[in-house]
SEDOKE-940464 format. One record per residue (C-alpha): residue number from 1; z, x, y; residue in one letter. Coordinates in Angstrom, 1 decimal, decimal comma, padded with zeros to 4 digits, m for minus. Each point is the difference from the previous one (the first is absolute). Layout:
  volo      up    east   north  senu
   NUM       Z       X       Y     a
...
This chain:
  volo      up    east   north  senu
     1  m076,8  m032,5  m004,2     m
     2  m001,0  m001,7   003,3     n
     3  m003,7   000,2  m000,8     s
     4  m002,0  m003,0   001,0     p
     5  m001,1  m000,1  m003,7     h
     6   003,4  m001,1  m001,0     f
     7   000,1  m002,7   002,6     k
     8  m002,8  m001,9  m001,8     k
     9   001,1  m002,1  m003,0     l
    10  m000,2   002,3  m003,0     s
    11   002,1   001,0  m003,1     g
    12   000,9   003,3   001,7     a
    13   000,9  m001,8   003,2     g
    14   002,3  m002,5  m001,8     v
    15   001,7   002,8  m001,9     l
    16   000,7   002,0   003,2     i
    17   001,2  m003,2   001,7     t
    18   002,6  m000,4  m002,7     l
    19   001,3   003,5   000,8     g
    20   000,0  m000,3   003,8     i
    21   000,6  m003,6   000,9     i
    22   002,3  m001,6  m002,5     f
    23   002,7   002,7  m000,5     g
    24   002,7  m001,7   002,1     d
    25  m000,5  m003,5  m001,2     i
    26  m000,7   001,2  m003,6     g
    27   003,5   001,6  m000,4     t
    28   001,9  m003,0   001,3     s
    29   000,6  m001,4  m003,6     p
    30   002,4   003,0  m000,4     l
    31   002,6  m001,6   002,2     y
    32  m001,0  m003,6   001,2     t
    33   001,1  m002,1  m002,9     f
    34   003,1   002,1  m000,6     q
    35   001,1  m000,7   003,6     t
    36  m000,7  m003,7  m000,4     l
    37   002,2  m000,2  m003,0     l
    38   002,8   001,9   001,8     k
    39  m000,2  m002,1   003,2     e
    40  m000,4  m003,3  m002,0     g
    41   003,2   000,7  m001,8     g
    42  m001,2  m001,5  m003,3     r
    43  m002,7   000,4  m002,7     a
    44  m000,7  m003,6  m001,1     d
    45  m003,4  m001,8  m000,2     a
    46   000,6  m001,6   003,4     f
    47   000,2   003,4   001,8     l
    48  m002,5   001,9  m002,1     v
    49  m002,8  m002,6   000,2     l
    50   000,7  m000,6   003,7     g
    51   000,0   003,7   000,8     a
    52  m003,3   000,7  m001,8     i
    53  m001,5  m003,1   001,6     s
    54   001,0   001,3   003,5     c
    55  m001,5   003,5  m000,9     v
    56  m003,3  m001,5  m001,2     f
    57  m000,5  m002,3   003,0     w
    58   001,0   002,8   002,4     t
    59  m002,6   002,3  m001,5     l
    60  m002,5  m003,0   000,2     t
    61   000,7  m001,2   003,5     l
    62   001,0   003,3   001,8     q
    63  m001,9   002,7  m001,8     t
    64  m003,0  m001,8  m001,4     t
    65  m000,7  m002,6   002,7     f
    66   001,2   001,8   003,1     k
    67  m000,9   003,6  m000,7     y
    68  m002,7   000,1  m002,7     i
    69  m002,1  m003,0   001,3     f
    70   000,7  m000,3   003,7     i
    71   001,5   003,2   001,5     t
    72  m002,5   002,4  m001,8     l
    73  m002,8  m001,8   002,0     q
    74   001,5   001,7   003,1     a
    75  m001,6   003,3  m000,8     d
    76  m000,9   002,3   002,9     n
    77  m003,2   001,7  m001,2     r
    78   001,6   000,1  m003,4     g
    79   003,5   001,1   001,1     e
    80   003,2  m002,1  m000,2     g
    81   003,6   000,2   001,3     g
    82   001,8  m001,5   002,9     i
    83  m001,6   002,4   002,6     f
    84  m003,5  m000,7  m001,3     s
    85   000,8  m003,7   000,4     l
    86   001,4   000,6   003,4     y
    87  m003,2   001,9   001,0     a
    88  m002,0  m003,1  m001,0     l
    89   002,0  m002,5   002,0     v
    90   001,6   001,8   002,9     r
    91  m002,5  m001,3   002,6     r
    92   001,2  m003,5  m000,7     y
    93   003,6   000,4   001,2     g
    94   001,8   002,4   002,4     k
    95   003,2   000,0  m002,0     k
    96  m001,5   000,5  m003,5     l
    97   001,2   003,6   000,0     m
    98   003,6  m001,3  m000,5     i
    99  m000,6  m001,5  m003,5     p
   100  m002,1   003,1  m000,8     a
   101   002,8   002,4   000,9     i
   102   002,7  m002,1  m001,7     i
   103  m002,1  m000,3  m003,1     g
   104  m000,8   003,7  m000,2     a
   105   003,6   001,0   000,7     g
   106   001,6  m002,3  m002,6     t
   107  m002,6   000,9  m002,6     l
   108   000,7   003,7   000,5     l
   109   003,8  m000,5   000,0     a
   110   000,1  m001,8  m003,4     d
   111  m002,3   002,6  m001,3     g
   112   002,9   002,4  m000,4     i
   113   001,6  m002,2  m002,6     i
   114  m003,1  m000,6  m002,2     t
   115  m000,2   003,4  m001,6     p
   116   003,8   000,2  m000,8     p
   117   000,2  m003,5  m001,4     i
   118  m003,1   000,4  m002,2     s
   119   000,9   003,5  m001,4     v
   120   003,7  m000,8  m000,5     t
   121  m000,9  m003,2  m001,9     s
   122  m002,2   002,0  m002,4     a
   123   002,5   002,9  m000,6     i
   124   002,9  m002,5  m000,6     e
   125  m002,0  m001,2  m003,0     g
   126   001,0   003,3  m001,8     l
   127   003,5  m001,5  m000,3     g
   128  m001,3  m002,4  m002,6     l
   129  m001,0   002,9  m002,4     v
   130   003,0   000,1  m002,4     p
   131   000,1   003,8  m000,1     a
   132   000,0   000,2   003,9     l
   133   002,1  m003,1   000,8     s
   134   003,2   002,0   000,7     q
   135  m001,8   002,4   002,4     h
   136  m002,2  m002,4   001,9     f
   137   002,3  m002,6   001,7     v
   138  m001,4  m001,8   003,0     a
   139   001,2   001,8   003,2     g
   140   001,3   003,1  m001,7     n
   141  m000,8   003,5   001,3     e
   142  m002,6   000,8  m002,7     l
   143  m002,2  m003,0   000,8     i
   144   000,3   000,6   003,8     i
   145  m000,9   003,7  m000,5     s
   146  m003,1  m000,8  m002,0     i
   147  m001,1  m002,7   002,6     v
   148   000,5   002,4   002,9     i
   149  m001,8   002,8  m001,9     g
   150  m003,0  m002,3  m000,6     i
   151   000,0  m001,1   003,7     l
   152   000,2   003,6   001,2     l
   153  m003,0   001,0  m002,2     l
   154  m002,0  m003,1   001,2     l
   155   000,5   000,8   003,7     f
   156  m000,5   003,8  m000,5     f
   157  m003,4  m000,6  m001,6     f
   158  m001,3  m002,2   002,9     q
   159  m001,1   003,1   001,9     q
   160  m002,5   000,9  m002,7     f
   161  m001,8  m003,4   000,0     g
   162  m000,1  m002,6  m002,8     t
   163  m003,6   000,4  m001,1     n
   164   001,0   002,0  m003,1     v
   165   002,6  m002,4  m001,4     v
   166  m001,8  m003,0   001,6     g
   167  m002,6   000,0  m002,7     a
   168   002,8  m000,7  m002,6     a
   169   001,5  m002,9   002,0     f
   170  m002,4  m002,7  m001,3     g
   171   000,3   000,8  m003,7     p
   172   003,8   000,2   000,2     v
   173   000,3  m003,3   001,8     m
   174  m002,5  m001,6  m002,5     l
   175   002,3   001,1  m002,8     v
   176   003,0  m001,3   002,0     w
   177  m001,5  m003,5   000,5     f
   178  m001,2  m000,2  m003,6     l
   179   003,6   000,9  m001,0     m
   180   001,4  m002,7   002,3     l
   181  m002,3  m002,6  m001,5     g
   182   000,4   001,0  m003,6     t
   183   003,9   000,1   000,2     l
   184   000,0  m003,4   001,6     g
   185  m002,3  m001,6  m002,6     m
   186   002,1   001,3  m002,9     l
   187   003,0  m001,8   001,4     q
   188  m001,9  m003,2   001,0     v
   189  m001,2  m000,2  m003,6     a
   190   003,6  m000,5  m001,0     h
   191   000,6  m002,7   002,6     y
   192  m003,2  m001,7   001,1     p
   193   002,0  m002,6   001,9     g
   194   000,5   002,5   002,8     i
   195  m003,5  m001,1   001,3     f
   196   001,8  m003,1   001,4     k
   197   001,2   002,3   002,8     a
   198  m003,4  m000,1   001,6     l
   199   000,7  m003,6   001,1     n
   200   001,2   000,1   003,7     p
   201   002,5  m002,7  m000,8     v
   202   002,3   002,6  m001,5     y
   203  m000,2   002,1   003,1     a
   204   000,9  m003,0   002,2     w
   205   002,9  m000,9  m002,2     d
   206   001,4   003,5   000,1     l
   207  m000,2   000,2   003,8     l
   208   001,5  m003,4   000,6     t
   209   002,6  m000,4  m002,8     e
   210   001,4   003,5  m000,5     h
   211   003,1   000,6   002,2     p
   212  m001,7   003,0   001,5     h
   213  m003,6  m001,1  m000,7     g
   214  m001,6   000,7   003,4     f
   215   001,7   003,4   000,3     w
   216  m001,6   001,0  m003,3     l
   217  m003,3   000,2   001,9     l
   218   001,2   003,5   001,2     g
   219  m000,2   001,2  m003,7     a
   220  m003,3  m002,0  m000,7     v
   221  m001,6   001,8   003,0     f
   222   000,3   003,3  m001,9     l
   223  m003,0  m001,0  m002,1     c
   224  m002,4   000,1   003,0     t
   225   001,3   002,9   002,1     t
   226  m003,2   002,0  m000,7     g
   227  m002,3  m002,6   001,5     a
   228   000,1   001,4   003,6     e
   229  m000,8   003,5  m001,3     a
   230  m002,8  m001,5  m002,0     l
   231  m001,7  m001,0   003,2     y
   232   000,7   003,3   001,6     s
   233  m001,9   001,8  m002,8     d
   234  m003,1  m002,2   000,2     l
   235  m002,1   002,9   001,4     g
   236   000,5   002,1  m003,1     h
   237  m001,7  m002,3  m002,5     c
   238  m001,7  m003,0   001,6     g
   239   000,7  m003,7  m000,1     r
   240  m002,0  m001,0  m003,1     k
   241   001,7   002,6  m002,2     n
   242   003,5  m001,1   001,2     i
   243  m000,8  m003,7  m000,6     q
   244  m001,5   000,5  m003,5     v
   245   002,8   002,5  m001,2     s
   246   002,7  m002,4   001,4     w
   247  m001,0  m002,6  m002,7     i
   248   000,9   002,6  m002,7     f
   249   003,1   001,2   001,9     v
   250   001,4  m003,4   000,6     k
   251  m000,6  m001,0  m003,6     t
   252   002,0   003,0  m001,3     c
   253   002,8  m000,5   002,6     l
   254   000,4  m003,7  m000,9     v
   255  m000,1   000,7  m003,7     l
   256   002,7   002,6   000,4     n
   257   002,3  m002,3   002,1     y
   258  m000,5  m002,7  m002,7     l
   259   000,8   002,5  m002,7     g
   260   003,2   001,0   001,8     q
   261   001,0  m003,6   000,3     g
   262  m000,9  m000,7  m003,6     a
   263   002,2   002,9  m001,1     w
   264   003,0  m001,3   002,0     v
   265  m000,4  m003,6  m001,5     l
   266  m000,2   001,3  m003,6     t
   267   003,3   001,9   000,3     q
   268   003,1  m001,6  m001,8     n
   269   001,6  m002,3   002,5     k
   270  m001,2  m000,2   003,6     y
   271   002,7   002,4   001,3     q
   272  m000,1   001,8   003,3     t
   273  m001,9   003,2  m000,6     i
   274   001,9   002,6   002,0     h
   275  m001,3   003,5   000,5     g
   276  m002,9  m000,6  m002,3     v
   277  m003,6   000,6   001,1     n
   278  m002,3  m002,5  m001,9     p
   279  m003,0   002,2   000,7     f
   280   001,2   002,8  m002,2     f
   281   001,6  m002,4  m002,5     e
   282  m003,4  m001,4  m001,0     i
   283  m001,3   003,5  m000,8     v
   284   000,2   000,8  m003,7     p
   285   002,7   002,8  m000,5     h
   286  m002,4   002,5  m001,6     q
   287  m002,3  m000,4   003,0     f
   288   002,8   000,3   002,6     l
   289  m000,5   003,6   001,1     l
   290  m003,8  m000,2   000,4     p
   291   000,5  m003,3   001,9     a
   292   002,5   001,7   002,4     i
   293  m002,5   002,9   000,4     g
   294  m002,8  m002,4   000,9     i
   295   002,3  m001,9   002,3     a
   296   001,1   003,2   001,8     t
   297  m003,7   001,0   000,5     l
   298  m000,8  m003,5   001,3     a
   299   002,9   000,1   002,5     t
   300  m001,1   003,5   001,2     i
   301  m003,5  m001,4   000,6     i
   302   001,4  m003,0   001,8     a
   303   002,0   002,3   002,2     s
   304  m003,1   002,2   000,7     q
   305  m002,0  m003,0   001,2     a
   306   002,8  m000,9   002,3     l
   307   000,3   003,5   001,5     i
   308  m003,8   000,2   000,5     s
   309   000,1  m003,4   001,7     g
   310   002,8   001,2   002,3     s
   311  m002,1   003,0   001,1     f
   312  m003,0  m002,2   000,7     t
   313   002,2  m002,5   002,0     l
   314   001,4   002,7   002,2     i
   315  m003,4   001,7   000,5     s
   316  m001,4  m003,4   001,2     e
   317   003,1  m000,5   002,2     a
   318  m000,7   003,4   001,7     v
   319  m003,7  m000,9   000,5     s
   320   000,9  m003,3   001,6     m
   321   002,6   001,5   002,3     n
   322   003,0  m001,6  m001,9     f
   323   001,5   003,4  m001,1     w
   324   000,4   003,5   001,5     p
   325  m002,6   002,5  m001,1     r
   326   001,2   001,9  m003,0     i
   327  m001,5   002,6  m002,4     t
   328  m002,5  m001,6  m002,4     v
   329  m001,5   002,1  m002,9     k
   330  m002,9  m000,6  m002,3     y
   331   000,9   001,4  m003,5     p
   332  m003,4  m000,9  m001,5     s
   333  m003,5  m001,1   000,9     n
   334   000,6  m003,6  m001,1     i
   335  m000,6  m002,3   002,9     r
   336   003,2  m001,5   001,3     g
   337   002,3   002,3  m002,0     q
   338   002,5   001,5   002,5     i
   339   003,4   001,6  m000,1     y
   340   002,6  m000,3   002,8     i
   341   002,8   002,6  m000,5     p
   342   002,6  m001,6   002,3     s
   343  m000,4  m003,5  m001,5     i
   344  m000,1   001,5  m003,6     n
   345   003,4   001,6   000,5     w
   346   001,5  m002,9   001,9     i
   347  m000,9  m002,3  m003,0     l
   348   001,2   002,6  m002,4     c
   349   003,4   000,2   001,7     f
   350   000,2  m003,8   000,2     g
   351  m000,8  m000,4  m003,7     c
   352   002,6   002,5  m001,1     i
   353   002,6  m001,6   002,4     a
   354  m000,8  m003,4  m001,5     v
   355   000,5   001,3  m003,5     t
   356   003,3   001,7   000,8     l
   357   001,3  m003,1   002,0     y
   358  m000,9  m002,8  m002,5     f
   359   000,0   002,1  m003,2     r
   360  m001,2  m002,8  m002,3     t
   361  m003,3  m002,1   000,0     s
   362   002,2  m003,1  m000,1     e
   363   001,7   000,9   003,3     s
   364  m003,4   000,9   001,6     m
   365  m001,5  m003,4  m000,8     t
   366   002,9  m001,6   002,0     a
   367  m001,4   001,7   003,1     a
   368  m003,7  m000,1  m000,8     y
   369  m002,6  m002,4   001,4     g
   370   001,4  m001,0   003,4     f
   371  m002,3   002,0   002,1     s
   372  m003,1  m000,7  m002,1     i
   373   000,5  m003,8   000,7     t
   374  m000,1   000,9   003,7     i
   375  m003,2   002,0  m000,5     a
   376  m001,6  m002,9  m001,8     m
   377   000,9  m002,4   002,7     l
   378  m001,6   002,3   002,6     m
   379  m003,2   000,2  m002,1     t
   380   000,0  m003,8  m000,1     t
   381   000,2  m000,1   003,8     v
   382  m003,0   002,4   000,4     l
   383  m001,9  m001,9  m002,8     m
   384   000,2  m003,2   002,1     y
   385  m002,1   001,7   002,7     y
   386  m002,4   001,5  m002,6     f
   387  m000,6  m003,4  m001,7     m
   388  m000,3  m001,9   003,3     r
   389  m001,9   002,4   002,2     y
   390  m001,8   002,5  m002,3     v
   391  m000,8  m002,3  m002,9     k
   392  m000,2  m003,2   002,2     h
   393   001,6  m002,1  m002,7     w
   394   000,8  m003,6   001,1     p
   395   003,4  m000,5   001,7     v
   396   001,3  m002,5  m002,7     w
   397  m000,7   002,5  m002,8     l
   398   001,6   002,9   001,8     v
   399   003,1  m002,1   000,8     v
   400   000,4  m001,1  m003,6     i
   401  m000,3   003,6  m001,3     i
   402   002,3   001,3   002,7     l
   403   002,7  m002,7  m000,8     c
   404  m000,2   000,9  m003,7     a
   405   000,4   003,7   000,6     f
   406   002,7  m000,3   002,6     l
   407   002,0  m002,5  m002,1     s
   408   000,0   002,3  m003,0     v
   409   000,6   003,2   002,0     e
   410   002,7  m001,4   002,3     f
   411   001,8  m001,3  m003,1     s
   412  m000,1   003,5  m001,5     f
   413   001,1   001,5   003,4     f
   414   003,1  m002,3   000,2     v
   415   000,9   000,7  m003,7     a
   416  m000,4   003,7   000,6     n
   417   001,9  m000,1   003,3     a
   418   003,3   000,3  m001,9     v
   419  m001,1   003,5  m001,0     k
   420   000,3   001,2   003,6     i
   421   003,7   000,8  m000,6     v
   422  m000,9   002,2  m003,0     k
   423  m002,8   001,7   001,8     r
   424   001,7   001,1   003,2     l
   425  m000,8   003,4  m001,4     f
   426  m003,7  m000,6   000,9     f
   427   000,5  m001,6   003,4     l
   428   000,0   003,3   001,9     v
   429  m003,3   001,0  m001,7     f
   430  m001,6  m003,4   000,5     e
   431   001,0  m000,4   003,6     v
   432  m001,0   003,6   000,7     g
   433  m003,5  m000,6  m001,3     l
   434  m000,6  m003,2   002,0     i
   435   001,7   001,4   003,1     f
   436  m002,2   003,1  m000,1     t
   437  m003,2  m002,0  m000,4     m
   438   000,9  m002,5   002,8     y
   439   001,1   002,7   002,5     i
   440  m003,1   002,1  m000,7     w
   441  m002,3  m002,9   000,5     y
   442   001,8  m001,4   003,1     r
   443   000,2   003,4   001,7     a
   444  m003,7   000,7  m000,6     r
   445  m000,7  m003,4   001,7     k
   446   002,2   001,0   003,0     i
   447  m001,6   003,4   000,1     n
   448  m003,5  m001,5   000,0     n
   449   001,0  m002,4   002,8     r
   450   000,4   003,0   002,4     f
   451  m003,2   001,7  m001,1     l
   452  m002,2   000,3   003,1     h
   453  m003,8   000,5  m000,4     f
   454  m002,5   001,2   002,6     v
   455  m003,7  m000,1   000,2     d
   456  m001,4   003,1  m001,6     l
   457  m003,3   000,2   001,9     k
   458   002,0   000,5   003,2     d
   459   001,4   003,3  m001,4     y
   460  m003,1   001,4  m001,7     i
   461  m001,2   001,7   003,2     p
   462   003,4   001,7   000,4     m
   463  m000,1   001,1  m003,7     l
   464  m003,5   001,5   000,5     k
   465   001,0   001,7   003,2     a
   466   003,2   001,5  m001,5     m
   467  m001,9   001,1  m003,1     s
   468  m002,3   002,2   002,1     s
   469   002,8   001,3   002,3     d
   470   000,4   003,7  m001,0     q
   471   003,1   000,2   002,2     g
   472   001,9  m002,0  m002,5     i
   473   000,8   001,9  m003,3     p
   474  m001,6  m001,6  m003,0     k
   475   002,5  m001,9  m002,1     f
   476  m002,3  m000,6  m003,0     a
   477  m003,7  m000,3  m000,8     t
   478   000,4  m003,3  m001,6     h
   479   003,0  m002,0   001,2     l
   480   001,0  m003,1  m002,1     i
   481   002,3  m002,9   000,8     y
   482   000,9  m003,1  m002,1     l
   483  m000,4  m003,2   002,0     t
   484   001,2  m003,5  m000,5     k
   485  m002,8  m001,5   002,2     a
   486  m002,1  m002,4  m002,0     n
   487  m002,9   000,2   002,4     s
   488  m001,9   003,2   000,7     s
   489   000,0  m000,9   003,7     k
   490   003,7   000,5   000,3     q
   491   002,6   002,7  m000,5     i
   492   003,7   000,3   000,3     e
   493   001,2   001,0   003,5     q
   494   002,4   002,5  m001,6     k
   495  m002,9   001,8  m001,7     i
   496  m001,8   000,4   003,3     i
   497   003,2   001,2   001,6     y
   498   000,4   002,6  m002,9     s
   499  m003,5   001,3   000,5     i
   500  m000,2   000,1   003,8     l
   501   003,5   000,2   001,4     s
   502   002,4   001,5  m002,5     r
   503  m001,3   003,6   000,2     k
   504  m003,8  m000,8   000,0     p
   505  m001,5   000,4  m003,4     k
   506  m003,6   001,3   000,3     r
   507  m002,2  m000,4  m003,0     a
   508  m003,7   000,0  m000,8     d
   509   000,1  m003,2  m002,0     v
   510   002,6  m002,8   000,2     y
   511   000,5  m002,2  m003,1     w
   512   001,8  m003,3  m000,2     f
   513   000,8  m001,3  m003,5     i
   514   001,0  m003,6  m000,6     h
   515   001,3  m001,3  m003,4     i
   516  m000,5  m003,6  m000,7     e
   517   002,0  m001,5  m002,9     r
   518  m002,0  m002,6  m001,8     t
   519   001,3  m003,0  m002,0     d
   520  m001,9   001,3  m003,0     e
   521   001,8   002,5  m002,2     p
   522  m002,4   002,9  m000,6     y
   523  m002,4   000,0   003,0     t
   524  m001,3   003,5   000,9     m
   525  m002,5  m000,1   002,9     e
   526  m000,6   001,7   003,3     y
   527  m002,2  m000,2   003,1     t
   528  m001,0   002,6   002,6     v
   529  m000,6  m000,7   003,7     e
   530  m001,1   002,7   002,4     e
   531   001,4  m001,2   003,3     l
   532  m001,3   003,1   001,9     e
   533  m002,6   002,3  m001,5     d
   534   001,8   002,9  m001,8     d
   535   003,0  m000,6   002,1     k
   536   002,0  m003,2  m000,9     v
   537  m000,2  m001,4  m003,6     i
   538   001,8  m002,9  m001,5     r
   539   000,6  m000,3  m003,8     l
   540   001,2  m003,3  m001,4     e
   541   001,4   000,0  m003,6     f
   542   000,4  m003,3  m001,8     r
   543   002,6   000,5  m002,6     i
   544   001,3  m002,5  m002,6     g
   545   003,8  m000,7   000,0     f
   546   000,4   001,7  m003,3     r
   547  m001,5   003,3   001,1     i
   548   002,0   002,8   001,6     q
   549  m001,6   001,0   003,3     p
   550  m000,5   003,7  m000,6     r
   551  m001,7   000,6   003,4     v
   552  m000,6   003,8  m000,5     n
   553  m002,0  m000,7  m003,2     v
   554  m001,8  m003,0   001,4     l
   555  m000,9   001,8   003,2     f
   556  m001,3   003,1  m001,8     r
   557  m002,2  m002,2  m002,2     k
   558  m001,4  m001,9   003,0     a
   559  m000,7   003,3   001,8     v
   560  m001,8   001,4  m003,1     e
   561  m002,2  m003,0  m000,2     e
   562  m000,8   000,2   003,8     m
   563  m001,0   003,7  m000,5     i
   564  m002,2  m000,9  m003,0     a
   565  m001,8  m002,7   002,2     r
   566  m000,5   002,5   002,8     g
   567   002,2  m002,0   002,3     e
   568   002,6   002,8   000,6     l
   569   000,1   003,7   000,3     d
   570   003,5   001,5  m000,6     i
   571  m001,0   003,6   000,6     t
   572   002,6   001,7   002,3     s
   573  m000,7  m000,4   003,7     r
   574   001,5   003,4   000,8     y
   575  m002,9   002,4   000,5     e
   576   001,6   002,9  m002,0     s
   577   000,7  m002,3  m003,0     l
   578  m003,0  m002,3   000,3     g
   579  m002,4   003,0  m000,5     s
   580   001,6   000,5  m003,4     y
   581  m000,4  m003,7  m000,9     h
   582   003,8  m000,5  m000,4     l
   583   001,2  m003,6   000,0     p
   584   001,7  m001,5   003,1     a
   585   003,7  m000,8   000,2     d
   586   001,4  m003,5  m000,2     f
   587   003,3  m001,1   001,5     q
   588   001,8  m003,3  m000,7     f
   589   002,5  m001,3   002,6     v
   590   002,5  m002,5  m001,3     i
   591   002,1  m001,9   002,6     m
   592   003,5  m000,9  m001,2     e
   593   002,3  m002,3   002,0     k
   594   003,7   000,3   000,6     f
   595   002,2  m002,5   001,6     l
   596   000,5   000,9   003,7     s
   597   003,4  m000,3   001,7     y
   598  m001,9  m001,7   002,9     n
   599   000,3  m003,4  m001,8     n
   600   001,8  m003,3   000,7     n
   601  m000,3  m002,1  m003,2     f
   602   001,0  m003,5  m001,0     s
   603   002,6   000,1  m002,8     l
   604  m002,4  m000,8  m002,8     s
   605  m002,8   002,3   001,2     e
   606   002,5   002,8   000,4     g
   607   001,3  m000,5  m003,5     f
   608  m003,5  m000,1  m001,5     i
   609  m001,3   003,1   001,8     l
   610   003,2   002,1  m000,6     n
   611  m000,1  m001,0  m003,7     s
   612  m003,8   000,8  m000,1     y
   613   000,5   003,5   001,5     f
   614   003,0   000,7  m002,3     a
   615  m002,1  m000,9  m003,0     i
   616  m003,0   002,0   001,4     k
   617   002,1   003,2  m000,2     h
   618   000,3  m000,5  m003,7     l
   619  m003,7  m000,8  m000,5     a
   620  m002,9   002,4  m000,4     q
   621  m001,6   001,4   003,2     s
   622  m003,3  m001,6   001,2     d
   623  m001,8   003,3  m000,7     a
   624   001,0   000,0  m003,7     k
   625  m000,5  m003,8  m000,3     a
   626  m003,6   000,3   001,2     f
   627  m000,6   003,0  m002,3     g
   628  m000,6   002,5   002,8     l
   629   000,4   003,7  m000,6     d
   630   002,7   001,3   002,2     t
   631  m002,0   003,1   001,0     s
   632  m002,6  m002,3   001,6     e
   633   002,5  m002,5   001,6     t
   634   002,0   000,0   003,2     r
   635   002,7  m002,6   000,5     v
   636   000,7  m001,2   003,5     e
   637   003,3  m001,9   000,6     k
   638  m000,3  m002,8   002,6     i
   639   002,8  m002,3   001,3     p
   640  m000,2  m003,7  m000,9     m
   641   001,0  m002,1   003,0     v
   642   000,3  m003,7  m000,7     v
   643   002,0  m001,3   003,0     n
   644   000,5   002,7   002,7     p
   645   003,4   000,1   001,6     l
   646  m000,1  m001,8   003,3     s
   647   002,4  m001,0   002,8     n
   648   001,5   003,5   000,0     i
   649   002,3   000,2   003,0     k
   650   000,0   003,5   001,2     l
   651   001,2   000,7   003,5     k
   652  m001,2   003,0   002,0     r
   653   002,5   001,8   002,2     l
   654  m001,3   001,9   003,0     d
   655   001,5   003,4   000,5     l
   656   002,1   000,2   003,2     q
   657  m000,7   003,0   002,3     p
   658   002,6   002,6  m000,6     n
   659   001,5   001,3   003,3     s
   660   001,2   003,2  m001,8     n
   661  m003,4   000,8  m001,3     a
   662  m001,4   003,4   001,1     i
   663  m002,9  m000,5   002,4     l
């Protein structure tokens, strides 16, 4: 599904794009217009035309102009999303990690409401079937049980990968969008005057003349909530496929909104339509059950895209040192397809809790969208640096674009701010995500500040001497350390201390492995430097930020290639074993820090480091995170001393001669 073939503009590529990219934004007609009618408090021409005009121009300015035309240009070797954008611009500002962290945290947080709101909206449509209307009432136990059942199955199947069902995503979403467009056109045919709504004057009139006009933007925003996810999934399909398929998608969406508006205006009297969903009302009754079935499939696909996006986001956060190392699995051979068990079940719990807490899709919309407005604002901040310093666009153009985006998004943010009271439920989750990312990043910076490097060439004679010293028991034939030194001329002081001083570790060959994270997503390269012939070797792996650093596998592959080139002989150095051509032993040493009691912190540093080590206890061990087999790995605990305690006033008392002592 992530084949480069599908990233080129093609019919198959466009079809797959429909399935992966537009699920979230494609299911918004299920609840957007219904919410606008409810919050507008009326169903007359003034509100209907104004609401549809707001939706059309939001899709045009926010989704089409900002994301489809401008933001999609910020692709990092074909990959999108806020961390890919951050990787492109981070060298241009020291504090750019703050919008990246806030954007990622808020996008993940609102992610737990997208699957419940979409699936619930679809299942509630069963209440319109005459034979089922008594059983399917919005918010009752039956609907909630079905929604939770669907969500549980969805999250359960994540561990098996989505390549099997993924092939069906495109055709299902094609049918969904064709259904949206067709249903809309049938209603527009009865009331062609609805096309007046495309005039922005109606949007302006609604926002300025309606008693709660500005605050209706909170409901209008629901039509574009999938735009940020659209950018995050850029890497799956390619920019051209997204841009071309958006023409079809936007046409179908606009037709459906126009159709819903036309239906409302053709009803007898312009009464307040309470508890009615215009989306299902425009479906012919004999086609209602199939339409609900297609809607349910579409919402499941939308949820799947969001879950996959969450896995990718967290995986990137781990690679860029914004998140603790956690277990990442690869359920299929499709590049980029990953499964993170802990995130999967956190999202699952969150989605079920949202369903039980809000119960109806109407209640969920009242809390939906606030965080995504923040995520969009953060993307805009990073996009300024991209347009100005990467694209080198003129300042006047960048300022105009920035003002347009910020005006629209800040308006949406203020209008959505009233939702904060109804979404206190999410606040812990949201703050927790951002807090974890910030603490992890800051603590790593503090940690690196106290990393001391020494000149490696000064210690190579000692390593050679110790290696041939038969008086020291051999620790391993091949001894391997992971190093943070960017230069082959340097090594951490703690590694030298571990080898020479902390019970000397004699070995025949010392290996130092350095992992460099590149700003490109899928780099897989390495270099070999023999610093001392057959004695000290440095391996440098250049790994893209979307690749998990499975050091054991990478090291083995590099060693195999060195053997094939005749650069390395791994026959055992023990005489008794070497004569039988048995392979030598390899031993990894991982050095894990713990916070020493011998520290005198400032208040902020103490809080950050204590929080960091508390989170670290819950995270995966370094050995697991780097994909090292435990049988070949030894973990050494070393104390982290940031500010040693000083000015300790300890008084020595001299012993007085004891006259009664026995001489």
